[in-house]
C-alpha positions in Angstrom: -111.6 -57.2 -35.2 -112.7 -56.8 -31.7 -114.2 -53.7 -29.9 -114.4 -52.9 -26.5 -115.3 -49.9 -24.3 -113.3 -49.0 -21.2 -115.0 -46.9 -18.6 -113.0 -45.0 -16.2 -113.7 -42.5 -13.4 -116.9 -41.0 -12.4 -119.0 -42.2 -15.1 -116.3 -41.2 -18.0 -116.4 -43.3 -21.1 -113.1 -43.5 -23.2 -113.4 -44.4 -27.1 -113.7 -47.9 -28.0 -110.3 -49.7 -28.4 -110.0 -51.8 -31.3 -107.6 -54.9 -31.4 -107.1 -57.3 -34.4 -106.5 -61.0 -34.2 -104.1 -62.7 -36.5 -105.8 -65.9 -38.2 -104.2 -69.2 -37.1 -101.4 -70.5 -39.4 -101.3 -66.8 -41.5 -97.4 -66.5 -40.1 -96.7 -70.1 -41.7 -98.2 -69.7 -44.8 -96.4 -66.1 -45.0 -93.0 -67.8 -44.4 -93.9 -70.5 -46.9 -94.4 -67.9 -49.7 -91.3 -66.1 -48.8 -89.1 -69.6 -49.2 -91.1 -70.4 -52.5 -90.3 -66.6 -54.0 -86.8 -66.9 -52.6 -86.2 -70.2 -54.0 -87.2 -69.0 -57.4 -85.6 -66.0 -57.3 -82.3 -67.3 -56.3 -82.4 -70.0 -58.7 -82.8 -67.6 -61.6 -80.3 -65.6 -60.3 -77.7 -68.2 -60.2 -78.7 -70.0 -63.2 -76.3 -68.4 -65.6 -73.7 -68.4 -62.8 -74.0 -72.2 -62.3 -74.1 -72.9 -66.1 -71.1 -70.7 -66.7 -68.7 -71.6 -63.9 -69.0 -75.4 -64.3 -66.3 -77.5 -66.3 -69.0 -79.7 -67.4 -71.4 -79.0 -70.3 -75.2 -78.8 -69.0 -77.7 -80.1 -71.5 -80.1 -77.4 -73.0 -83.0 -79.5 -71.2 -81.8 -79.3 -67.8 -81.4 -75.7 -68.1 -85.0 -74.9 -69.5 -86.4 -77.8 -66.6 -84.5 -75.9 -63.8 -85.6 -72.2 -65.4 -89.3 -73.3 -65.6 -89.1 -74.9 -61.5 -87.6 -71.6 -60.7 -90.7 -69.5 -62.7 -93.1 -72.0 -61.0 -92.0 -71.3 -57.9 -92.1 -67.8 -58.1 -95.8 -68.3 -59.2 -96.9 -70.2 -56.6 -95.3 -67.9 -54.0 -97.2 -65.1 -55.6 -100.5 -66.9 -55.5 -100.3 -67.6 -51.9 -101.3 -63.8 -51.6 -104.4 -63.9 -54.0 -108.0 -64.9 -52.6 -108.3 -67.8 -54.4 -108.3 -71.1 -52.1 -106.8 -73.3 -54.7 -103.4 -71.7 -54.7 -102.5 -73.3 -51.7 -102.7 -76.8 -53.7 -100.7 -75.3 -56.5 -97.9 -74.0 -54.1 -97.8 -77.6 -52.5 -97.6 -79.5 -55.8 -94.8 -76.9 -56.9 -92.9 -77.6 -53.7 -92.9 -81.2 -54.4 -92.6 -80.9 -57.8 -89.6 -79.0 -58.1 -87.8 -81.0 -55.9 -88.8 -84.3 -57.4 -87.6 -83.0 -61.0 -84.2 -82.0 -59.4 -83.6 -85.6 -57.4 -85.1 -87.1 -60.9 -82.8 -85.4 -63.0 -79.6 -85.5 -61.0 -79.6 -81.7 -60.3 -78.4 -79.0 -62.7 -74.7 -79.6 -62.5 -74.5 -82.3 -59.0 -77.1 -84.4 -57.4 -76.5 -82.5 -54.2 -79.0 -79.8 -55.8 -81.5 -82.1 -56.0 -81.1 -83.0 -51.9 -81.1 -79.3 -51.1 -84.4 -78.9 -53.0 -85.8 -81.9 -51.0 -85.1 -80.4 -47.8 -86.6 -76.9 -48.6 -89.7 -78.7 -49.9 -90.3 -80.7 -46.8 -89.7 -77.3 -44.9 -92.2 -75.5 -47.1 -94.9 -78.5 -47.2 -94.8 -78.4 -43.3 -95.4 -74.5 -43.4 -98.1 -74.9 -46.0 -99.9 -77.4 -44.0 -100.0 -75.5 -40.7 -101.0 -72.9 -42.3 -104.1 -74.4 -44.3 -106.5 -72.4 -42.9 -105.2 -69.0 -44.2 -105.6 -70.1 -47.8 -107.1 -67.2 -50.0 -107.0 -65.1 -47.4 -104.7 -62.2 -48.1 -106.0 -59.7 -45.3 -104.4 -62.6 -43.0 -101.2 -62.8 -44.9 -100.9 -58.7 -44.6 -101.9 -58.8 -40.8 -99.0 -61.7 -40.1 -96.6 -59.5 -42.1 -97.3 -56.6 -40.3 -97.0 -58.4 -36.7 -93.2 -59.4 -37.9 -90.8 -56.3 -36.5 -89.2 -54.3 -39.1 -85.8 -55.3 -37.9 -86.3 -59.0 -38.1 -87.4 -58.6 -41.8 -84.2 -56.5 -42.5 -82.2 -59.1 -40.6 -83.7 -61.7 -42.9 -82.7 -59.8 -46.2 -79.4 -59.6 -45.2 -78.8 -63.2 -44.2 -80.2 -63.9 -47.6 -77.6 -61.8 -49.3 -74.9 -63.2 -47.0 -76.1 -66.5 -48.2 -76.3 -65.6 -51.7 -72.6 -64.1 -51.7 -71.3 -67.2 -49.9 -72.7 -69.6 -52.6 -71.4 -67.0 -55.5 -67.5 -67.1 -53.8 -68.0 -71.0 -53.5 -68.6 -71.3 -57.1 -65.4 -69.3 -57.8 -63.6 -72.0 -55.9 -61.3 -69.4 -53.6 -58.0 -70.7 -52.2 -59.3 -70.6 -48.6 -55.8 -72.1 -47.5 -54.1 -69.2 -48.9 -56.7 -66.9 -47.2 -56.3 -68.0 -44.0 -52.5 -67.9 -44.2 -52.3 -64.5 -45.5 -55.0 -62.6 -43.9 -53.3 -61.8 -40.9 -50.7 -60.3 -42.8 -52.9 -58.2 -44.7 -55.0 -57.3 -41.5 -51.7 -55.5 -39.8 -52.0 -52.8 -42.2 -55.4 -51.6 -40.6 -53.6 -50.0 -37.7 -51.4 -47.8 -40.0 -54.9 -47.4 -42.2 -56.4 -45.9 -39.3 -53.3 -44.1 -38.0 -53.4 -42.4 -41.5 -57.2 -41.6 -41.2 -56.9 -40.1 -37.6 -54.0 -37.9 -38.4 -55.7 -36.6 -41.5 -59.0 -35.8 -40.1 -57.3 -34.2 -36.9 -55.5 -31.9 -39.7 -58.4 -31.5 -41.7 -60.6 -30.5 -38.8 -58.0 -27.5 -37.9 -58.0 -26.4 -41.3 -61.7 -26.6 -41.8 -62.3 -24.5 -38.5 -60.2 -21.6 -39.8 -61.5 -22.1 -43.2 -64.9 -21.4 -41.9 -64.2 -18.4 -39.9 -62.1 -17.2 -43.1 -65.2 -17.7 -45.2 -67.4 -15.9 -42.6 -64.9 -12.8 -42.2 -65.4 -9.4 -43.4 -61.6 -9.1 -43.7 -60.9 -9.6 -47.5 -57.4 -11.2 -46.9 -59.0 -13.8 -44.7 -61.9 -14.3 -47.0 -59.5 -14.5 -50.1 -56.9 -16.5 -48.5 -59.8 -19.3 -47.4 -61.8 -19.0 -51.0 -58.5 -19.9 -53.0 -57.6 -22.8 -50.6 -61.1 -24.2 -50.7 -61.1 -23.5 -54.6 -57.9 -25.2 -55.0 -58.3 -28.3 -53.2 -62.0 -29.2 -54.0 -61.0 -28.5 -57.9 -58.2 -30.8 -58.2 -58.1 -34.6 -57.9 -56.9 -35.9 -54.7 -54.0 -38.4 -55.9 -52.7 -35.3 -57.7 -52.4 -33.5 -54.7 -50.9 -36.5 -53.1 -48.1 -36.8 -55.9 -47.5 -33.0 -55.5 -46.7 -33.1 -51.9 -44.7 -36.2 -52.4 -42.8 -35.5 -55.4 -43.1 -31.8 -56.2 -42.0 -30.5 -52.8 -38.7 -31.7 -53.0 -38.0 -30.3 -56.6 -39.0 -26.5 -55.1 -36.1 -26.8 -52.5 -33.6 -28.3 -55.4 -34.6 -25.1 -57.1 -33.4 -22.8 -54.2 -30.3 -25.0 -54.3 -30.8 -25.4 -50.4 -29.9 -28.8 -49.2 -31.7 -27.8 -46.0 -34.6 -26.9 -47.5 -34.7 -30.1 -49.5 -34.5 -32.2 -46.2 -37.4 -30.4 -45.0 -39.7 -30.8 -48.1 -38.7 -34.6 -48.7 -41.6 -36.4 -47.1 -42.2 -40.1 -46.6 -45.3 -41.7 -48.1 -46.9 -41.8 -44.8 -46.3 -37.9 -43.9 -47.3 -37.0 -47.3 -50.3 -39.0 -47.2 -51.7 -37.5 -44.1 -51.0 -33.8 -45.2 -52.5 -34.9 -48.6 -55.9 -36.3 -47.1 -55.9 -33.5 -44.4 -55.7 -30.7 -47.1 -58.2 -32.4 -49.4 -60.5 -32.9 -46.6 -60.4 -29.7 -44.8 -61.4 -28.1 -48.0 -64.7 -29.7 -48.1 -65.3 -29.9 -44.3 -64.7 -26.0 -44.5 -68.4 -25.7 -45.8 -69.3 -28.0 -43.2 -68.1 -26.0 -40.5 -69.3 -22.8 -42.0 -72.9 -24.2 -42.2 -72.9 -25.5 -38.8 -71.9 -22.0 -37.6 -74.5 -20.2 -39.8 -77.0 -22.7 -37.8 -76.9 -20.8 -34.6 -79.2 -18.1 -34.5 -78.2 -14.5 -34.5 -79.6 -13.7 -31.0 -77.2 -16.1 -29.6 -74.2 -13.9 -31.1 -75.9 -10.6 -30.0 -76.6 -11.9 -26.4 -72.8 -12.5 -26.1 -71.8 -9.2 -27.4 -74.4 -7.7 -24.7 -72.4 -9.4 -22.2 -69.3 -7.8 -23.3 -67.6 -11.3 -25.0 -64.8 -10.8 -27.1 -65.0 -12.6 -30.6 -63.1 -15.4 -29.5 -65.0 -16.0 -26.3 -68.2 -15.5 -28.2 -67.1 -18.6 -30.7 -65.5 -20.6 -28.0 -68.3 -20.1 -25.2 -71.2 -19.9 -27.3 -71.2 -20.4 -30.8 -69.1 -23.6 -31.5 -71.0 -25.7 -28.6 -74.0 -25.2 -30.3 -72.9 -25.7 -33.7 -71.1 -29.0 -32.9 -74.2 -31.1 -33.1 -74.6 -30.0 -36.5 -71.3 -30.5 -37.3 -70.6 -33.8 -35.9 -72.6 -35.9 -38.5 -71.3 -34.8 -41.8 -67.8 -34.7 -40.1 -68.1 -38.6 -39.3 -69.1 -39.3 -42.7 -66.2 -37.4 -44.1 -63.7 -39.4 -41.8 -65.2 -42.6 -42.9 -64.8 -41.8 -46.6 -61.6 -40.7 -45.8 -60.6 -43.8 -44.1 -61.3 -45.5 -47.4 -59.2 -43.0 -49.5 -56.3 -44.0 -47.5 -55.9 -46.5 -50.4 -54.7 -44.1 -52.3 -51.5 -43.7 -50.4 -50.3 -47.1 -51.5 -49.6 -45.3 -55.3 -46.8 -43.2 -53.5 -45.2 -46.6 -52.5 -44.3 -47.1 -48.8 -42.1 -49.1 -46.6 -43.5 -52.4 -45.7 -43.2 -51.9 -42.2 -45.7 -48.8 -42.5 -47.9 -50.3 -45.3 -51.6 -49.6 -45.0 -54.3 -52.2 -45.7 -54.3 -51.7 -49.3 -50.6 -51.6 -49.7 -50.4 -54.9 -48.0 -52.8 -56.6 -50.1 -50.8 -55.7 -53.3 -47.6 -57.0 -51.5 -49.2 -60.2 -50.6 -50.4 -60.7 -54.8 -46.6 -59.6 -55.7 -45.7 -62.7 -54.0 -48.4 -64.9 -55.4 -49.6 -63.0 -58.8 -52.4 -65.8 -59.2 -54.4 -64.7 -56.0 -55.6 -61.4 -56.8 -59.4 -61.9 -55.9 -58.5 -63.9 -52.6 -56.2 -61.0 -51.7 -58.4 -57.9 -52.6 -61.5 -59.8 -51.0 -60.1 -59.9 -47.8 -58.4 -56.1 -48.1 -62.4 -55.4 -48.9 -63.7 -57.1 -46.1 -61.2 -55.4 -43.8 -62.3 -51.7 -44.8 -66.1 -53.1 -44.4 -65.5 -54.0 -40.9 -63.9 -50.7 -40.2 -66.4 -48.7 -41.9 -69.1 -50.8 -40.1 -67.5 -50.0 -36.5 -66.9 -46.4 -36.9 -70.7 -46.0 -38.4 -71.7 -47.5 -35.0 -69.6 -45.4 -32.8 -70.8 -42.2 -35.1 -74.5 -43.1 -34.4 -74.0 -43.4 -30.8 -72.3 -40.2 -30.6 -75.0 -38.3 -32.9 -77.5 -39.7 -30.3 -75.4 -38.3 -27.4 -75.0 -35.2 -28.9 -78.6 -34.7 -30.0 -79.9 -35.1 -26.5 -81.9 -32.0 -25.6 -82.6 -30.9 -28.9 -85.2 -33.8 -29.7 -88.6 -32.1 -30.6 -91.6 -34.7 -30.8 -95.3 -34.8 -30.1 -96.8 -35.7 -26.8 -96.5 -39.5 -26.2 -99.2 -41.9 -24.9 -97.8 -41.8 -21.6 -98.5 -38.4 -21.0 -101.8 -37.2 -22.9 -103.1 -34.0 -23.3 -106.8 -33.5 -22.6 -109.4 -30.4 -23.8 -111.0 -29.0 -20.9 -113.8 -26.4 -21.2 -113.2 -22.8 -19.4 -115.2 -19.8 -19.1 -114.5 -17.2 -21.7 -115.2 -16.6 -25.1 -113.6 -16.8 -28.3 -114.1 -17.7 -32.1 -113.9 -21.1 -33.8 -114.4 -24.5 -32.9 -112.0 -24.5 -30.0 -113.4 -21.5 -28.5 -113.3 -21.6 -24.5 -111.1 -24.7 -24.8 -107.6 -25.1 -23.3 -105.1 -27.9 -23.7 -104.0 -29.3 -20.0 -101.6 -31.9 -19.6 -103.2 -35.3 -17.9 -102.0 -36.0 -14.5 -99.4 -38.8 -14.5 -100.7 -42.1 -12.7 -104.4 -41.2 -13.6 -105.0 -41.8 -17.3 -108.3 -40.8 -18.9 -109.3 -38.7 -15.6 -109.4 -34.9 -16.4 -108.5 -32.5 -13.7 -111.3 -30.5 -12.5 -112.5 -26.9 -13.6 -110.3 -24.3 -12.4 -111.5 -22.6 -9.4 
């Protein structure tokens, strides 16, 4: 730690500024510890998967030796965080010994495992040699860890997870040729999935707005209708509602004996999906809209009434614009959930030309019943990608809608100083007022008021 005193202005001395220097090599030892921990942890996770997925029998001695090597890697990585200087020698020996064992034993199931371990060991040895000075200094490891940005750490974790998923899927021996040939066919359902979700969310927003106004109304008819609507559609399963709309509505037309009514109530699966999803999510979003409207202070409505605005003008010009910033975030979450629930529409059956994503995956499976895993993985990846895209835009919209409403303490760029002023008062702050520091002259307080 280094301390320095900065002097600015007319004899004014600022507080000491402290800065910490990261010891040389500590970052390399930190990465070596992470690699050893990852090597041991991943090895233990994949040990049962490798043993049970291989077609050849693995001897108990190999399984025991592999597990022992993984445990030693975990222990060596943890020891590097201790104050014992000999932990560096233990980590070095474990890194070399684990690779040597796998190479000499021919790996758990294949010789290539030994070569992979050897490449890891070579990298770990280089890192340990460079970071030799940080051995037995956990505070150096802590400083090195603090110097790495949080986003970088999260990115590394995500990459490790993707690596483990890739290795796991490779062990399952997926038919990559089939995936390449049918991925585009399944992906064409993305367009109709988005159509379903957008159409349903538009209907849900309209229903939620009127439902919220009804729930806030003092009119017993409006309150009763909206209460029944939200109670029914929140109290019954979505799949039941979809089948009621698709199969039960035409029966109502038959009961009246009117062919024209039957034709009106007979819907396609696509239309029934939009209506069913819109009605269901509109009931849930009613409470979101009601909470957003109630978040606007009563003084706003009273001011609008004082200006002579009607109820419609007050809601349109004063209340709803302010409630929008509260409504947008949960509405975005509802849209993302709705987009995934469009998969339920596939149970209604649909024409191939309008098949959504999950329906396309089902059709691909019907052509080759042995490709359940490949087809469903492609569909899951498409849903995940759609969710990631819309989540990104939702966050940007939230930040845009939240501008002007953010509150926070004064930043370091606009410090505030306490200056003595004439006058009495009680307590430690008597006679003190807070005055913003002038821009471009940090550390210099303005003169006393004249």
